[in-house]
MDAnalysis code that builds the backbone (N, CA, C; Angstrom):
import MDAnalysis as mda
import numpy as np

u = mda.Universe.empty(549, n_residues=183, atom_resindex=np.repeat(np.arange(183), 3), trajectory=True)
u.add_TopologyAttr("name", ["N", "CA", "C"] * 183)
u.add_TopologyAttr("resid", np.arange(1, 184))
u.add_TopologyAttr("resname", ["MET", "GLN", "VAL", "ILE", "ASP", "THR", "GLU", "ILE", "PRO", "ALA", "VAL", "LYS", "ARG", "VAL", "ILE", "PRO", "LYS", "ARG", "HIS", "GLY", "ASP", "ASP", "ARG", "GLY", "TRP", "PHE", "SER", "GLU", "THR", "PHE", "ARG", "ALA", "ASP", "VAL", "LEU", "ALA", "ARG", "ALA", "GLY", "ILE", "ALA", "ASN", "THR", "PHE", "ILE", "GLN", "ASP", "ASN", "GLN", "SER", "PHE", "SER", "ALA", "PRO", "LYS", "GLY", "THR", "VAL", "ARG", "GLY", "LEU", "HIS", "PHE", "GLN", "THR", "ALA", "PRO", "ALA", "THR", "GLN", "ALA", "LYS", "LEU", "ILE", "ARG", "VAL", "LEU", "ALA", "GLY", "ALA", "ILE", "LEU", "ASP", "VAL", "ALA", "VAL", "ASP", "ILE", "ARG", "SER", "ASP", "SER", "PRO", "THR", "TYR", "GLY", "ARG", "TYR", "VAL", "ALA", "VAL", "ARG", "LEU", "ASP", "ALA", "GLU", "GLY", "GLY", "GLU", "GLN", "LEU", "PHE", "VAL", "PRO", "ALA", "GLY", "PHE", "ALA", "HIS", "GLY", "PHE", "CYS", "THR", "LEU", "GLU", "PRO", "ASN", "THR", "MET", "VAL", "ALA", "TYR", "LYS", "VAL", "ASP", "ALA", "TYR", "TYR", "SER", "PRO", "GLU", "ASN", "ASP", "ARG", "ASN", "LEU", "ARG", "TRP", "ASN", "ASP", "PRO", "ALA", "ILE", "GLY", "ILE", "ASP", "TRP", "PRO", "VAL", "THR", "GLU", "ALA", "GLU", "ALA", "ILE", "LEU", "SER", "GLY", "LYS", "ASP", "LYS", "ALA", "ALA", "PRO", "LEU", "LEU", "ALA", "ASP", "LEU", "GLY", "ARG", "VAL", "PHE"])
u.atoms.positions = np.array([
    [0.752, -1.220, -0.095],
    [0.005, -0.044, 0.068],
    [1.095, 1.050, 0.088],
    [0.685, 2.123, -1.033],
    [1.409, 3.309, -0.936],
    [0.533, 4.306, -0.374],
    [0.921, 5.452, 0.311],
    [0.348, 6.619, 0.924],
    [0.876, 8.002, 0.144],
    [0.224, 8.659, -0.458],
    [0.951, 9.982, -1.457],
    [0.418, 11.049, -1.209],
    [1.071, 12.119, -0.794],
    [0.661, 13.430, -0.179],
    [-0.097, 14.079, -1.584],
    [-1.095, 14.728, -1.592],
    [-1.680, 15.422, -2.784],
    [-0.770, 17.029, -2.639],
    [-1.726, 17.739, -3.448],
    [-1.149, 19.445, -3.522],
    [-1.323, 20.017, -2.359],
    [-2.304, 19.517, -1.474],
    [-2.598, 19.879, 0.238],
    [-2.178, 18.805, 0.817],
    [-1.321, 18.646, 1.454],
    [-0.356, 17.357, 2.043],
    [-1.151, 16.965, 3.128],
    [-2.055, 17.185, 3.676],
    [-2.940, 16.861, 4.567],
    [-3.807, 15.827, 4.132],
    [-4.164, 16.074, 2.948],
    [-5.065, 14.761, 1.794],
    [-4.269, 14.131, 1.274],
    [-4.234, 12.770, 1.474],
    [-3.513, 11.725, 0.927],
    [-4.161, 10.552, -0.023],
    [-3.673, 10.275, -0.978],
    [-4.198, 9.579, -1.866],
    [-3.619, 8.401, -1.501],
    [-4.692, 6.837, -1.159],
    [-4.068, 5.836, -0.714],
    [-4.240, 4.699, -1.717],
    [-3.098, 4.199, -2.218],
    [-3.226, 2.890, -3.260],
    [-2.723, 1.924, -2.797],
    [-3.584, 0.901, -2.720],
    [-3.463, -0.579, -2.077],
    [-2.895, -1.270, -3.397],
    [-2.087, -2.077, -3.095],
    [-1.731, -3.149, -3.846],
    [-2.818, -4.445, -4.312],
    [-2.688, -4.446, -5.613],
    [-3.672, -5.629, -5.846],
    [-2.603, -6.703, -6.281],
    [-3.027, -7.995, -5.627],
    [-2.379, -9.151, -6.334],
    [-3.202, -10.093, -7.015],
    [-2.561, -10.157, -8.094],
    [-3.643, -11.044, -9.520],
    [-3.265, -12.022, -9.803],
    [-4.122, -12.940, -10.413],
    [-3.831, -13.975, -11.101],
    [-5.058, -14.542, -12.180],
    [-4.888, -15.661, -12.622],
    [-6.439, -16.041, -13.405],
    [-7.726, -15.828, -12.838],
    [-7.601, -15.925, -11.622],
    [-9.162, -15.704, -10.675],
    [-9.487, -14.403, -10.522],
    [-8.479, -13.455, -10.608],
    [-8.770, -11.928, -10.432],
    [-7.894, -11.297, -9.577],
    [-8.362, -10.878, -8.388],
    [-7.012, -10.157, -7.659],
    [-7.676, -10.250, -6.237],
    [-6.675, -9.741, -5.280],
    [-7.030, -9.615, -3.888],
    [-6.024, -8.209, -3.554],
    [-6.850, -7.363, -2.453],
    [-5.950, -6.362, -2.098],
    [-6.565, -5.977, -0.852],
    [-5.404, -5.702, 0.046],
    [-5.971, -5.218, 1.508],
    [-6.279, -3.530, 1.622],
    [-7.366, -3.503, 1.578],
    [-8.221, -1.679, 1.573],
    [-7.552, -1.126, 2.590],
    [-7.380, -1.729, 3.587],
    [-7.450, -1.113, 5.071],
    [-6.294, -1.529, 5.766],
    [-5.199, -0.877, 6.107],
    [-4.177, -1.236, 7.148],
    [-3.741, -0.311, 8.100],
    [-4.183, -0.235, 9.284],
    [-3.736, 0.807, 10.302],
    [-2.383, 1.093, 10.610],
    [-1.603, -0.090, 10.527],
    [-0.217, 0.261, 10.676],
    [0.543, 1.212, 9.751],
    [0.125, 0.615, 8.331],
    [0.755, 1.340, 7.362],
    [0.271, 2.917, 7.221],
    [-1.225, 3.142, 7.399],
    [-1.544, 4.672, 7.295],
    [-1.106, 5.259, 8.527],
    [-0.773, 4.590, 9.802],
    [-0.108, 5.009, 10.656],
    [1.309, 5.959, 10.394],
    [2.187, 4.889, 9.984],
    [3.296, 5.157, 9.280],
    [3.412, 6.573, 8.287],
    [2.231, 6.722, 7.937],
    [2.113, 7.666, 6.809],
    [1.725, 9.078, 7.265],
    [1.153, 9.227, 8.752],
    [0.679, 9.986, 9.348],
    [-0.874, 10.083, 9.392],
    [-1.566, 8.860, 9.177],
    [-2.966, 8.731, 9.083],
    [-3.404, 7.835, 10.360],
    [-3.259, 8.422, 11.534],
    [-3.714, 7.339, 12.706],
    [-4.880, 7.415, 13.401],
    [-6.042, 7.801, 12.333],
    [-7.031, 7.954, 12.901],
    [-8.078, 6.775, 13.221],
    [-8.597, 6.939, 14.369],
    [-9.509, 5.361, 14.458],
    [-10.777, 5.558, 13.808],
    [-10.813, 4.643, 12.926],
    [-12.372, 4.698, 12.173],
    [-13.350, 4.124, 13.069],
    [-14.435, 4.369, 13.092],
    [-15.574, 3.902, 13.821],
    [-16.673, 3.637, 13.139],
    [-16.884, 4.058, 12.113],
    [-18.325, 3.962, 11.343],
    [-17.782, 3.847, 9.777],
    [-18.557, 2.974, 9.344],
    [-18.271, 2.968, 7.630],
    [-19.631, 3.381, 7.182],
    [-19.662, 3.931, 6.049],
    [-20.977, 4.529, 5.187],
    [-20.875, 4.017, 3.715],
    [-21.703, 3.866, 3.274],
    [-21.981, 3.648, 1.938],
    [-22.993, 4.362, 1.131],
    [-22.712, 4.959, -0.225],
    [-23.723, 5.379, -0.664],
    [-23.994, 4.821, -2.160],
    [-25.126, 4.950, -2.768],
    [-25.208, 4.590, -3.949],
    [-26.034, 5.717, -4.938],
    [-25.654, 6.128, -6.361],
    [-25.991, 7.102, -6.964],
    [-26.042, 6.184, -8.403],
    [-27.597, 6.462, -8.663],
    [-27.934, 5.665, -9.892],
    [-27.617, 6.536, -11.225],
    [-27.958, 8.008, -11.186],
    [-27.440, 8.663, -12.104],
    [-26.077, 9.245, -12.388],
    [-25.241, 9.094, -13.630],
    [-24.383, 9.868, -13.709],
    [-24.592, 11.623, -13.465],
    [-23.393, 12.331, -13.000],
    [-23.877, 13.383, -12.594],
    [-24.632, 13.755, -11.167],
    [-24.489, 12.808, -10.497],
    [-24.962, 13.239, -8.976],
    [-23.964, 13.772, -8.181],
    [-23.810, 14.683, -7.760],
    [-23.208, 15.410, -6.802],
    [-23.532, 15.140, -5.449],
    [-22.679, 14.908, -4.651],
    [-22.593, 14.657, -3.143],
    [-22.129, 15.463, -2.250],
    [-22.354, 16.869, -1.795],
    [-21.404, 17.798, -1.116],
    [-21.542, 19.061, -1.357],
    [-20.727, 19.630, -0.795],
    [-19.380, 19.530, -0.093],
    [-19.891, 19.407, 1.394],
    [-19.676, 18.351, 2.069],
    [-20.309, 18.036, 3.623],
    [-19.026, 18.127, 4.655],
    [-19.241, 18.325, 5.638],
    [-18.478, 18.603, 7.334],
    [-19.125, 18.511, 8.050],
    [-18.645, 18.166, 9.172],
    [-19.080, 18.277, 10.537],
    [-18.083, 19.264, 11.526],
    [-18.712, 20.113, 12.210],
    [-18.193, 20.833, 12.901],
    [-17.826, 20.561, 14.411],
    [-16.822, 20.642, 15.313],
    [-16.469, 20.129, 16.565],
    [-17.642, 20.169, 17.544],
    [-17.628, 19.280, 18.392],
    [-17.032, 18.312, 18.650],
    [-16.881, 16.977, 18.000],
    [-17.495, 16.825, 16.973],
    [-18.096, 15.671, 16.104],
    [-17.333, 15.701, 14.849],
    [-16.195, 16.672, 14.450],
    [-15.708, 16.627, 13.119],
    [-15.162, 15.147, 12.666],
    [-15.016, 14.806, 11.440],
    [-14.823, 13.639, 10.871],
    [-13.754, 13.786, 9.789],
    [-12.813, 12.724, 9.974],
    [-11.777, 12.525, 8.976],
    [-12.406, 11.181, 8.111],
    [-12.157, 11.233, 6.631],
    [-12.929, 10.164, 5.950],
    [-11.685, 9.456, 5.170],
    [-11.995, 8.251, 4.896],
    [-11.029, 7.525, 3.710],
    [-12.418, 7.001, 2.995],
    [-11.821, 7.447, 1.509],
    [-13.005, 7.175, 0.698],
    [-12.834, 6.100, -0.136],
    [-13.509, 5.300, -0.531],
    [-13.063, 4.467, -2.106],
    [-14.445, 4.247, -2.863],
    [-14.251, 3.785, -3.915],
    [-15.262, 3.376, -4.935],
    [-15.422, 1.860, -5.202],
    [-16.642, 1.239, -4.758],
    [-17.184, -0.240, -5.064],
    [-17.149, -0.413, -6.260],
    [-18.141, 0.609, -6.883],
    [-18.484, 0.192, -8.313],
    [-18.737, 1.664, -9.108],
    [-18.154, 1.756, -10.512],
    [-18.211, 2.886, -10.908],
    [-17.158, 4.338, -11.029],
    [-17.236, 5.360, -10.726],
    [-16.330, 6.415, -10.823],
    [-16.672, 7.580, -10.056],
    [-15.979, 8.266, -9.854],
    [-16.365, 9.558, -8.924],
    [-15.056, 10.696, -9.297],
    [-15.490, 11.934, -9.193],
    [-14.442, 12.673, -9.267],
    [-14.385, 13.286, -7.620],
    [-13.919, 12.909, -6.757],
    [-13.643, 13.021, -5.235],
    [-13.038, 14.509, -5.066],
    [-13.628, 15.411, -4.026],
    [-13.093, 16.569, -3.731],
    [-12.979, 16.975, -2.522],
    [-12.023, 17.721, -2.009],
    [-11.667, 17.830, -0.599],
    [-11.211, 19.483, -0.656],
    [-12.076, 20.134, 0.336],
    [-12.003, 21.504, 0.280],
    [-11.489, 21.868, 1.375],
    [-10.052, 22.780, 1.642],
    [-9.579, 23.203, 2.788],
    [-10.660, 24.295, 3.557],
    [-10.890, 23.914, 4.457],
    [-11.702, 25.229, 5.329],
    [-11.067, 25.490, 6.541],
    [-10.149, 25.243, 6.912],
    [-9.106, 25.584, 8.274],
    [-8.981, 27.194, 8.040],
    [-9.659, 27.828, 8.744],
    [-9.471, 29.236, 8.592],
    [-7.821, 29.666, 8.492],
    [-7.139, 29.274, 9.506],
    [-5.581, 29.567, 9.466],
    [-4.677, 28.880, 8.675],
    [-5.096, 28.060, 7.616],
    [-4.427, 27.402, 7.039],
    [-3.784, 28.403, 5.777],
    [-2.982, 27.863, 5.485],
    [-2.395, 28.623, 4.145],
    [-3.056, 28.246, 2.797],
    [-3.734, 27.134, 2.839],
    [-4.271, 26.787, 1.625],
    [-5.946, 26.671, 1.985],
    [-6.296, 27.598, 2.869],
    [-7.658, 27.880, 3.089],
    [-8.410, 28.044, 1.629],
    [-9.459, 27.550, 1.618],
    [-10.188, 27.787, 0.195],
    [-9.467, 26.887, -1.307],
    [-8.437, 26.524, -0.934],
    [-7.889, 25.733, -1.861],
    [-8.652, 23.984, -2.137],
    [-8.211, 23.456, -3.021],
    [-9.213, 21.948, -2.963],
    [-8.197, 21.308, -3.765],
    [-8.490, 19.928, -3.659],
    [-7.877, 18.595, -3.998],
    [-8.717, 17.955, -4.910],
    [-8.917, 17.511, -6.159],
    [-10.012, 16.907, -6.686],
    [-9.144, 15.264, -7.216],
    [-9.730, 14.447, -7.249],
    [-9.054, 13.185, -7.554],
    [-10.094, 12.114, -8.297],
    [-9.920, 11.471, -9.162],
    [-10.487, 10.576, -9.830],
    [-10.534, 9.339, -8.811],
    [-11.662, 8.772, -8.674],
    [-11.519, 7.589, -8.020],
    [-12.363, 6.575, -8.475],
    [-11.954, 5.320, -8.877],
    [-13.092, 4.074, -9.649],
    [-12.831, 2.911, -8.863],
    [-13.751, 1.900, -9.118],
    [-13.561, 0.799, -8.754],
    [-12.517, -0.106, -9.512],
    [-12.142, 0.305, -10.942],
    [-11.040, -0.381, -11.440],
    [-9.894, -0.304, -10.748],
    [-9.564, 0.828, -10.325],
    [-8.020, 1.371, -10.242],
    [-8.051, 0.898, -7.885],
    [-9.280, 1.261, -7.842],
    [-9.332, 0.883, -6.231],
    [-8.607, 1.907, -5.336],
    [-8.032, 2.944, -5.865],
    [-7.283, 4.045, -5.170],
    [-8.773, 4.541, -4.425],
    [-7.816, 5.030, -2.905],
    [-8.731, 5.911, -2.285],
    [-8.221, 7.467, -1.826],
    [-8.894, 8.071, -1.114],
    [-8.595, 9.327, -0.644],
    [-8.797, 9.639, 0.666],
    [-7.760, 9.947, 1.532],
    [-8.017, 10.484, 2.881],
    [-8.367, 11.802, 2.844],
    [-9.384, 12.285, 3.564],
    [-9.576, 13.576, 3.708],
    [-9.720, 13.953, 5.511],
    [-8.902, 14.621, 5.898],
    [-8.742, 14.958, 7.418],
    [-9.969, 15.834, 7.841],
    [-9.966, 16.023, 9.307],
    [-11.356, 16.875, 9.383],
    [-10.612, 17.999, 8.971],
    [-11.385, 19.425, 9.215],
    [-10.989, 20.539, 8.585],
    [-11.569, 20.959, 7.057],
    [-11.912, 19.799, 6.241],
    [-12.059, 19.826, 4.949],
    [-13.615, 19.423, 4.697],
    [-14.103, 20.330, 4.013],
    [-15.614, 19.941, 3.157],
    [-15.126, 18.925, 2.150],
    [-15.991, 17.851, 1.995],
    [-15.852, 16.778, 1.370],
    [-17.195, 16.620, 0.003],
    [-17.101, 16.351, -1.271],
    [-17.901, 15.871, -1.835],
    [-17.672, 15.187, -3.073],
    [-18.421, 14.809, -3.995],
    [-17.928, 14.146, -4.900],
    [-19.198, 13.830, -6.119],
    [-18.849, 13.757, -7.502],
    [-19.803, 14.089, -8.375],
    [-19.448, 12.708, -9.049],
    [-20.503, 11.775, -9.564],
    [-20.354, 10.508, -10.111],
    [-20.036, 10.595, -11.555],
    [-18.995, 9.811, -11.954],
    [-18.737, 10.057, -13.438],
    [-19.669, 9.048, -14.425],
    [-19.852, 7.765, -13.804],
    [-20.786, 6.801, -14.517],
    [-21.809, 6.367, -13.439],
    [-22.785, 5.925, -14.275],
    [-24.228, 5.423, -13.687],
    [-24.013, 4.689, -12.498],
    [-24.780, 4.137, -11.760],
    [-24.835, 3.195, -10.452],
    [-23.434, 3.075, -9.895],
    [-22.973, 4.374, -9.409],
    [-21.690, 4.212, -8.695],
    [-22.118, 4.248, -7.198],
    [-21.065, 3.271, -6.555],
    [-21.213, 2.799, -5.124],
    [-19.844, 3.330, -4.535],
    [-20.004, 4.243, -3.348],
    [-19.278, 4.786, -2.482],
    [-19.235, 4.312, -1.339],
    [-17.976, 4.368, -0.810],
    [-17.742, 3.451, 0.861],
    [-16.709, 4.158, 1.183],
    [-16.952, 4.746, 2.493],
    [-16.128, 5.407, 3.050],
    [-16.089, 5.326, 4.722],
    [-14.846, 5.294, 5.118],
    [-14.844, 5.145, 6.600],
    [-14.841, 6.433, 7.371],
    [-15.149, 7.087, 8.477],
    [-15.165, 7.940, 9.407],
    [-14.819, 7.669, 10.403],
    [-14.277, 8.813, 11.279],
    [-13.462, 8.774, 12.475],
    [-14.150, 9.551, 14.002],
    [-15.407, 9.767, 13.430],
    [-16.639, 10.324, 14.194],
    [-17.843, 9.754, 13.899],
    [-18.868, 9.431, 14.553],
    [-20.333, 9.124, 14.485],
    [-20.683, 10.557, 13.726],
    [-21.842, 10.291, 12.962],
    [-22.691, 11.211, 12.448],
    [-23.525, 12.008, 13.426],
    [-23.487, 13.419, 13.337],
    [-24.044, 14.319, 14.490],
    [-24.866, 15.362, 13.561],
    [-26.110, 15.023, 13.735],
    [-27.075, 15.942, 13.060],
    [-26.921, 17.400, 13.517],
    [-26.497, 17.821, 14.462],
    [-26.290, 19.037, 15.225],
    [-25.050, 19.524, 14.618],
    [-24.059, 18.976, 14.203],
    [-22.707, 19.213, 13.546],
    [-22.685, 19.337, 12.129],
    [-23.716, 18.847, 11.615],
    [-23.553, 18.871, 10.122],
    [-23.707, 20.110, 9.458],
    [-22.913, 19.993, 8.521],
    [-22.802, 21.557, 7.698],
    [-22.421, 21.027, 6.221],
    [-22.554, 21.948, 5.412],
    [-22.198, 22.101, 4.148],
    [-21.669, 23.158, 3.496],
    [-21.351, 23.279, 2.499],
    [-20.482, 24.472, 1.424],
    [-21.164, 24.488, 0.204],
    [-21.328, 25.372, -0.575],
    [-21.601, 25.322, -1.818],
    [-20.755, 24.432, -2.712],
    [-21.429, 23.468, -3.563],
    [-20.596, 22.991, -4.391],
    [-19.945, 23.564, -5.537],
    [-20.437, 24.481, -5.898],
    [-20.156, 25.339, -7.093],
    [-19.695, 26.932, -6.571],
    [-19.310, 26.731, -5.384],
    [-18.793, 28.462, -5.224],
    [-17.815, 28.954, -6.061],
    [-18.097, 29.900, -6.501],
    [-17.096, 30.461, -7.724],
    [-15.621, 31.037, -7.231],
    [-15.955, 31.118, -5.958],
    [-14.678, 31.633, -5.059],
    [-13.664, 30.419, -4.803],
    [-14.062, 29.238, -5.029],
    [-13.089, 27.684, -4.591],
    [-12.717, 27.748, -6.209],
    [-13.624, 27.605, -7.105],
    [-13.641, 27.281, -8.457],
    [-13.185, 25.865, -9.112],
    [-13.959, 25.012, -8.250],
    [-13.585, 23.441, -8.546],
    [-14.258, 23.207, -9.865],
    [-13.292, 22.454, -10.940],
    [-13.612, 22.400, -11.864],
    [-14.491, 20.709, -11.912],
    [-15.849, 21.106, -11.781],
    [-16.648, 19.539, -11.742],
    [-17.043, 19.205, -13.246],
    [-16.971, 17.787, -13.385],
    [-17.578, 17.601, -14.576],
    [-18.621, 17.424, -15.098],
    [-19.733, 18.326, -14.668],
    [-20.882, 18.680, -14.755],
    [-21.174, 19.993, -14.647],
    [-22.168, 20.648, -15.582],
    [-22.681, 22.019, -15.357],
    [-23.569, 22.243, -14.200],
    [-24.401, 23.340, -13.623],
    [-24.959, 23.418, -12.612],
    [-26.529, 23.037, -13.311],
    [-26.600, 23.219, -14.215],
    [-27.926, 22.380, -15.025],
    [-28.037, 20.952, -15.191],
    [-26.718, 20.391, -15.006],
    [-26.524, 18.862, -15.147],
    [-26.753, 18.063, -13.976],
    [-26.044, 18.910, -13.004],
    [-25.612, 18.477, -11.668],
    [-27.091, 18.229, -10.824],
    [-27.033, 16.754, -10.309],
    [-28.113, 16.304, -9.708],
    [-27.858, 16.544, -8.222],
    [-28.577, 17.224, -7.621],
    [-28.313, 17.601, -6.107],
    [-29.535, 17.222, -5.177],
    [-29.145, 17.216, -3.686],
    [-30.326, 17.080, -3.058],
    [-30.530, 18.844, -2.768],
    [-31.983, 18.729, -2.083],
    [-32.315, 20.076, -1.784],
    [-31.164, 20.913, -0.856],
    [-30.893, 20.290, 0.283],
    [-29.820, 20.692, 1.197],
    [-28.551, 21.232, 0.454],
    [-28.067, 20.620, -0.436],
    [-26.914, 20.778, -1.283],
    [-26.662, 22.269, -2.219],
    [-28.361, 22.152, -2.768],
    [-28.410, 23.526, -3.525],
    [-28.650, 24.578, -2.925],
    [-29.014, 24.290, -1.380],
    [-29.076, 25.743, -0.772],
    [-28.013, 25.945, 0.431],
    [-26.685, 25.284, -0.134],
    [-25.613, 25.263, 0.847],
    [-25.032, 26.991, 0.731],
    [-24.544, 27.311, 1.885],
    [-23.764, 28.815, 1.780],
    [-22.397, 28.533, 1.297],
    [-22.441, 29.776, 0.541],
    [-20.877, 30.116, 0.113],
    [-19.732, 30.137, 1.106],
    [-18.511, 29.570, 0.462],
    [-17.450, 30.015, 1.721],
    [-17.320, 31.606, 2.370],
    [-17.602, 32.476, 1.756],
    [-17.625, 33.662, 2.463],
    [-18.801, 34.024, 3.475],
    [-19.651, 32.874, 3.103],
    [-21.003, 33.237, 4.305],
    [-20.604, 31.910, 5.318],
    [-19.615, 31.335, 5.160],
    [-19.684, 30.025, 6.279],
    [-19.289, 30.800, 7.545],
    [-18.238, 31.566, 7.462],
    [-17.790, 32.183, 9.156],
    [-16.565, 31.134, 9.253],
    [-16.076, 31.190, 10.655],
    [-15.266, 30.557, 11.071],
    [-15.714, 29.179, 11.764],
    [-15.189, 28.012, 10.855],
    [-15.810, 26.937, 11.311],
    [-14.822, 25.952, 11.960],
    [-13.547, 26.160, 11.530],
    [-12.338, 25.581, 11.847],
    [-11.340, 26.418, 12.003],
])
């Protein structure tokens, strides 16, 4: 398993090794010891899974505030996504910047998103299934979101506003400038 820094070093690409033969392949998708050596020492306590039938489904950008902040380890079980993490740590030199990584079931790559980042994705294929580990339980009181297409952030999404399939909550999310200090 390789762990590689992204343009924002707190966000990391996790690339499990696949061992293949004529039957298919085997992969260790989670190794706490390997991740800890790479600086990911989070204790993941909940697994989540989402299914999006149509291509162009946007989920996010979501985060939780203290005391229920969440780090996430995301992977795709079927289909493909553009996975995005936006730095919303007020004192960070990369505040308002983002990392975008294509994740798909074919390659098996994962993305680690630490607390202090808003996270979201857009499905690139129909019938996409995403699984992610989190290090804090879901907390409705601390659940927040950020506008997926905030022009101040400038995420290069693979869909236009007219094409994106969003929840009502995500359509009404605040802009970064209106978010206030959350981290």
